ZAMARGU-4260 file (C-alpha; in steps of 0.2 Angstrom, whole numbers, plus 5000, padded with zeros to 4 digits):
<rodrens>
0) 4783/5287/4527 | 4791/5282/4511 | 4787/5264/4505 | 4790/5257/4488 | 4772/5262/4483
5) 4771/5278/4493 | 4785/5291/4490 | 4785/5309/4495 | 4798/5323/4494 | 4804/5329/4511
10) 4791/5343/4510 | 4778/5329/4509 | 4774/5332/4490 | 4768/5315/4484 | 4779/5307/4470
15) 4770/5297/4456 | 4778/5281/4449 | 4781/5290/4433 | 4777/5307/4424 | 4771/5311/4407
20) 4765/5324/4395 | 4749/5327/4405 | 4761/5334/4419 | 4768/5348/4409 | 4762/5365/4412
25) 4753/5373/4397 | 4749/5391/4404 | 4765/5400/4397 | 4775/5398/4413 | 4789/5390/4402
30) 4795/5406/4393 | 4813/5406/4387 | 4827/5409/4399 | 4828/5428/4402 | 4809/5431/4399
35) 4795/5434/4411 | 4791/5425/4423 | 4809/5419/4423 | 4805/5401/4427 | 4820/5395/4416
40) 4832/5408/4423 | 4835/5427/4423 | 4847/5428/4409 | 4845/5421/4391 | 4862/5412/4390
45) 4864/5409/4409 | 4881/5402/4413 | 4887/5402/4394 | 4889/5421/4397 | 4896/5421/4414
50) 4898/5408/4428 | 4890/5410/4445 | 4900/5419/4458 | 4910/5407/4468 | 4908/5416/4485
55) 4916/5406/4499 | 4909/5411/4516 | 4923/5414/4528 | 4928/5424/4544 | 4935/5419/4561
60) 4946/5426/4575 | 4954/5443/4571 | 4954/5453/4556 | 4972/5448/4552 | 4968/5430/4552
65) 4952/5432/4541 | 4962/5443/4529 | 4974/5429/4527 | 4960/5416/4523 | 4952/5428/4511
70) 4968/5430/4501 | 4971/5411/4502 | 4953/5408/4494 | 4956/5422/4481 | 4973/5414/4476
75) 4963/5397/4474 | 4950/5404/4462 | 4936/5411/4473 | 4928/5425/4464 | 4919/5434/4478
80) 4921/5437/4496 | 4908/5432/4509 | 4911/5439/4527 | 4906/5429/4543 | 4905/5440/4558
85) 4906/5434/4576 | 4891/5434/4588 | 4896/5450/4597 | 4897/5460/4581 | 4881/5453/4575
90) 4871/5459/4590 | 4880/5475/4593 | 4893/5472/4607 | 4911/5477/4606 | 4924/5464/4611
95) 4928/5473/4627 | 4909/5471/4633 | 4906/5458/4646 | 4892/5451/4635 | 4906/5447/4622
100) 4916/5436/4634 | 4919/5418/4627 | 4912/5423/4610 | 4925/5435/4602 | 4930/5428/4585
105) 4922/5411/4587 | 4908/5411/4574 | 4916/5424/4563 | 4928/5439/4563 | 4927/5452/4577
110) 4924/5469/4570 | 4923/5483/4583 | 4928/5498/4573 | 4935/5505/4556 | 4953/5500/4562
115) 4947/5481/4561 | 4938/5484/4545 | 4954/5491/4537 | 4964/5476/4542 | 4951/5464/4536
120) 4952/5471/4518 | 4971/5475/4518 | 4978/5472/4501 | 4961/5468/4494 | 4955/5481/4481
125) 4937/5484/4485 | 4934/5491/4467 | 4939/5474/4460 | 4930/5462/4472 | 4912/5459/4476
130) 4909/5457/4495 | 4894/5449/4503 | 4892/5453/4522 | 4881/5441/4532 | 4875/5454/4545
135) 4858/5459/4550 | 4854/5469/4566 | 4870/5479/4564 | 4870/5479/4545 | 4869/5498/4544
140) 4885/5499/4554 | 4895/5486/4544 | 4889/5494/4527 | 4895/5511/4534 | 4912/5504/4539
145) 4913/5496/4521 | 4910/5513/4513 | 4922/5522/4525 | 4936/5509/4521 | 4933/5511/4503
150) 4935/5530/4505 | 4952/5527/4513 | 4957/5516/4498 | 4953/5532/4488 | 4937/5524/4481
155) 4920/5533/4478 | 4905/5523/4486 | 4898/5521/4468 | 4911/5509/4463 | 4909/5497/4477
160) 4899/5481/4474 | 4892/5467/4485 | 4878/5462/4496 | 4873/5466/4514 | 4861/5453/4521
165) 4851/5466/4531 | 4836/5454/4534 | 4830/5456/4551 | 4813/5447/4550 | 4821/5430/4548
170) 4831/5434/4564 | 4814/5435/4573 | 4808/5419/4565 | 4822/5407/4566 | 4839/5414/4571
175) 4838/5426/4585 | 4852/5439/4582 | 4840/5454/4583 | 4842/5469/4594 | 4828/5482/4591
180) 4809/5480/4589 | 4802/5477/4572 | 4797/5495/4567 | 4814/5504/4570 | 4823/5489/4562
185) 4812/5490/4546 | 4817/5509/4546 | 4835/5505/4546 | 4832/5493/4532 | 4823/5505/4521
190) 4836/5519/4525 | 4849/5507/4518 | 4838/5505/4502 | 4837/5524/4500 | 4855/5527/4504
195) 4862/5514/4492 | 4850/5520/4478 | 4859/5537/4480 | 4877/5532/4484 | 4880/5513/4481
200) 4871/5509/4465 | 4881/5493/4463 | 4876/5486/4480 | 4863/5474/4484 | 4853/5482/4498
205) 4846/5466/4506 | 4848/5447/4504 | 4831/5440/4509 | 4836/5424/4517 | 4827/5407/4518
210) 4844/5399/4523 | 4842/5401/4541 | 4823/5397/4541 | 4828/5380/4533 | 4842/5377/4545
215) 4830/5379/4559 | 4820/5364/4553 | 4808/5371/4539 | 4804/5361/4524 | 4809/5367/4507
220) 4791/5374/4504 | 4791/5383/4520 | 4808/5390/4517 | 4803/5398/4501 | 4785/5403/4507
225) 4791/5412/4523 | 4806/5420/4513 | 4794/5427/4500 | 4782/5433/4514 | 4796/5443/4522
230) 4801/5450/4504 | 4783/5456/4503 | 4784/5465/4520 | 4801/5473/4515 | 4794/5479/4498
235) 4779/5486/4506 | 4789/5495/4520 | 4800/5503/4506 | 4785/5509/4497 | 4777/5516/4513
240) 4794/5525/4515 | 4791/5534/4499 | 4802/5524/4487 | 4796/5518/4470 | 4796/5499/4466
245) 4807/5501/4451 | 4819/5511/4461 | 4824/5498/4473 | 4817/5481/4467 | 4831/5478/4455
250) 4844/5478/4470 | 4834/5465/4480 | 4842/5448/4481 | 4838/5432/4490 | 4848/5418/4499
255) 4842/5400/4499 | 4848/5384/4506 | 4853/5369/4496 | 4848/5352/4503 | 4850/5334/4496
260) 4834/5330/4488 | 4840/5334/4471 | 4824/5337/4461 | 4814/5346/4475 | 4828/5358/4476
265) 4829/5362/4458 | 4810/5364/4458 | 4811/5376/4473 | 4823/5388/4464 | 4813/5388/4448
270) 4797/5391/4457 | 4805/5405/4467 | 4809/5415/4452 | 4792/5413/4444 | 4782/5417/4460
275) 4792/5432/4464 | 4791/5439/4446 | 4772/5437/4447 | 4771/5446/4464 | 4782/5461/4459
280) 4772/5463/4443 | 4754/5459/4448 | 4754/5465/4466 | 4767/5479/4466 | 4764/5485/4448
285) 4782/5485/4443 | 4786/5490/4425 | 4804/5486/4423 | 4809/5468/4420 | 4824/5469/4431
290) 4812/5473/4446 | 4804/5456/4443 | 4820/5446/4442 | 4824/5435/4457 | 4843/5435/4459
295) 4849/5423/4473 | 4864/5416/4482 | 4864/5398/4488 | 4874/5390/4502 | 4874/5371/4504
300) 4864/5364/4519 | 4874/5366/4535 | 4861/5356/4545 | 4863/5341/4532 | 4882/5339/4537
305) 4886/5325/4549 | 4900/5323/4562 | 4900/5304/4558 | 4910/5299/4542 | 4914/5317/4538
310) 4920/5313/4520 | 4902/5308/4516 | 4899/5327/4517 | 4909/5330/4501 | 4896/5320/4491
315) 4882/5329/4500 | 4889/5346/4496 | 4892/5341/4478 | 4875/5336/4474 | 4867/5351/4483
320) 4878/5363/4474 | 4874/5354/4457 | 4855/5356/4461 | 4858/5375/4464 | 4867/5377/4448
325) 4854/5367/4438 | 4841/5378/4447 | 4850/5394/4441 | 4859/5402/4456 | 4869/5418/4454
330) 4882/5414/4467 | 4886/5399/4478 | 4895/5394/4494 | 4900/5376/4496 | 4902/5370/4514
335) 4918/5362/4521 | 4916/5343/4524 | 4921/5346/4543 | 4909/5360/4547 | 4898/5349/4558
340) 4913/5349/4569 | 4919/5367/4569 | 4925/5381/4557 | 4932/5373/4541 | 4951/5370/4540
345) 4960/5377/4525 | 4960/5359/4517 | 4941/5357/4519 | 4938/5375/4512 | 4949/5371/4497
350) 4940/5355/4493 | 4923/5364/4494 | 4929/5377/4482 | 4936/5364/4470 | 4919/5356/4470
355) 4911/5371/4462 | 4926/5372/4450 | 4923/5354/4445 | 4904/5357/4442 | 4908/5373/4432
360) 4923/5365/4421 | 4920/5346/4420 | 4901/5342/4420 | 4894/5351/4405 | 4879/5358/4415
365) 4884/5376/4410 | 4883/5373/4392 | 4865/5377/4390 | 4852/5387/4400 | 4840/5377/4411
370) 4845/5359/4405 | 4831/5351/4415 | 4817/5361/4407 | 4803/5351/4400 | 4806/5336/4412
375) 4789/5330/4416 | 4794/5327/4434 | 4803/5344/4437 | 4789/5354/4429 | 4776/5345/4439
380) 4786/5348/4455 | 4789/5366/4451 | 4770/5369/4448 | 4766/5360/4465 | 4779/5371/4474
385) 4771/5387/4467 | 4753/5381/4473 | 4759/5376/4490 | 4770/5392/4492 | 4755/5403/4487
390) 4744/5395/4499 | 4756/5400/4513 | 4757/5417/4507 | 4738/5419/4506 | 4737/5413/4524
395) 4750/5426/4530 | 4741/5440/4520 | 4725/5435/4530 | 4735/5437/4546 | 4741/5455/4541
400) 4758/5450/4535 | 4775/5444/4541 | 4776/5455/4557 | 4759/5449/4563 | 4764/5431/4558
405) 4780/5433/4568 | 4771/5441/4583 | 4758/5427/4584 | 4771/5414/4583 | 4764/5406/4567
410) 4781/5405/4557 | 4790/5398/4573 | 4776/5385/4576 | 4776/5379/4558 | 4795/5377/4558
415) 4796/5368/4575 | 4782/5356/4570 | 4792/5351/4554 | 4808/5350/4563 | 4800/5338/4575
420) 4792/5327/4562 | 4809/5326/4552 | 4818/5321/4568 | 4805/5307/4572 | 4807/5301/4554
425) 4826/5299/4556 | 4824/5291/4573 | 4812/5278/4566 | 4823/5276/4551 | 4809/5281/4539
430) 4822/5294/4533 | 4839/5287/4530 | 4855/5298/4534 | 4870/5288/4528 | 4882/5285/4542
435) 4870/5291/4556 | 4855/5279/4556 | 4861/5267/4543 | 4878/5261/4536 | 4886/5266/4553
440) 4904/5261/4557 | 4916/5264/4570 | 4929/5278/4566 | 4946/5276/4573 | 4954/5292/4566
445) 4949/5309/4573 | 4947/5322/4560 | 4957/5338/4561 | 4947/5352/4570 | 4950/5370/4567
450) 4949/5380/4583 | 4950/5399/4587 | 4962/5404/4601 | 4953/5411/4616 | 4967/5424/4617
455) 4959/5433/4602 | 4949/5444/4614 | 4964/5451/4623 | 4971/5457/4606 | 4954/5464/4601
460) 4952/5473/4618 | 4970/5480/4616 | 4966/5487/4599 | 4950/5494/4605 | 4958/5503/4620
465) 4972/5510/4608 | 4958/5517/4596 | 4949/5526/4610 | 4965/5533/4617 | 4970/5541/4601
470) 4953/5547/4593 | 4946/5564/4595 | 4934/5561/4610 | 4924/5576/4607 | 4921/5572/4589
475) 4916/5554/4593 | 4904/5561/4606 | 4896/5573/4594 | 4894/5560/4581 | 4885/5548/4593
480) 4874/5563/4598 | 4869/5565/4579 | 4865/5547/4578 | 4853/5549/4593 | 4845/5564/4586
485) 4843/5555/4569 | 4835/5541/4578 | 4822/5552/4586 | 4818/5560/4569 | 4813/5553/4552
490) 4828/5558/4541 | 4839/5544/4533 | 4851/5538/4547 | 4865/5531/4536 | 4875/5548/4533
495) 4876/5550/4552 | 4882/5532/4554 | 4895/5534/4541 | 4901/5550/4549 | 4902/5542/4566
500) 4913/5527/4560 | 4924/5539/4551 | 4927/5547/4568 | 4931/5531/4576 | 4915/5528/4585
505) 4913/5509/4588 | 4900/5497/4583 | 4895/5494/4601 | 4894/5512/4605 | 4882/5515/4590
510) 4871/5499/4594 | 4870/5504/4612 | 4865/5522/4608 | 4850/5515/4598 | 4846/5503/4612
515) 4843/5517/4623 | 4833/5526/4610 | 4822/5512/4604 | 4823/5498/4617 | 4826/5480/4612
520) 4815/5466/4605 | 4809/5452/4617 | 4799/5437/4609
</rodrens>
């Protein structure tokens, strides 16, 4: 509990009344920006050389509707696309599957086949835009579709750039959109690593995500610790698959949450870089500095948004985004003020984007790298973060790693406990949420809410039916059989998946074939 004489961060790190020279680190952790261990940033000049990518997350309904939203955002200054997929797409069901009923196009765009993917990126030149795809269990299919659409635009895979989230472990921990057991899921991930090394050198092969861990109720320390535990697991899996650390580590990326406790968030981002640099160098023996650089995307905290007094969310998002920038993020999504109610309206999406642009152009925080460096408070918090995160990593190592920690329920129990304690603190008004448990007021005006038309499923099913009617059925069948054969063997599966989607095999057909080969994961 915070009292005037007893203050802590939301991660229960005690805060002293004041900080001084005794709190500054003296062990070389504050090398210049661009120098190991990268506490102060991965580039010497940071945003003086290039601003972060303003990558607004969007996708809903049909491919046509999402394409219009992407072009709207690009016209308003967004510098990277970030694709949200609907729930059936995330867990491997086509729109005509009974399991998809009521969910088509609701949490993101519905993608069943290459026909949908072509419409999604119509009039968007893939050689001139970086695309992030928030997809995990079916990441291998969406990446194959992206490659296939690029080819139809006349582009070689080598010119395509972007990120595929491809982080299945956090689905077992916090989010639940998994399909297969852990072992074959890790195989798909390392297959993507190897395939992109050969074919898509500009693509980030994974975005190891703490965002959803934090959304599930974790503290900032747990978010960072559990994310880095998963990163260690993926790295070891890639090494076990025969890849070299300096071969794939430079294309690993991370995805963190931005919450409202300003200095704690800045310290989290700075500690993340330092810890990962040391792990990659000391534990995995990387030699190339780029392998040690933690590059990350930030999204402001969805769970911090309130349905009460939605305009207050503009201020929350602004401070969260500013903390991410001062923490050295490489790309950023700012949430719409109305996202506690539903998908953002165009107005809310524009305000969110303008928030980033104001930070970039009006605040002066981009004029020098790591402007908070040397702050007694920030440096002390960064050190404390490192110590607490390393304690968690050592505990998970003793269990055998992330897979064992997931199977024992360790991560899940830790998150549930923190979420419960946070809610109790809010209920007791020990933690104030403006407009929710203090400064409450009656609201006479109902805000506009964006809604997706339920009829979207009909149009998706019609497109899917037409695709299956015109495709070469024998070629599609043979492509699916090749995927099954690959699943039983050990060769890289990505070439077979790319071939299948080019032959108009659907996402649901591919996912179902692998369900039959590998089974499904049950907690």
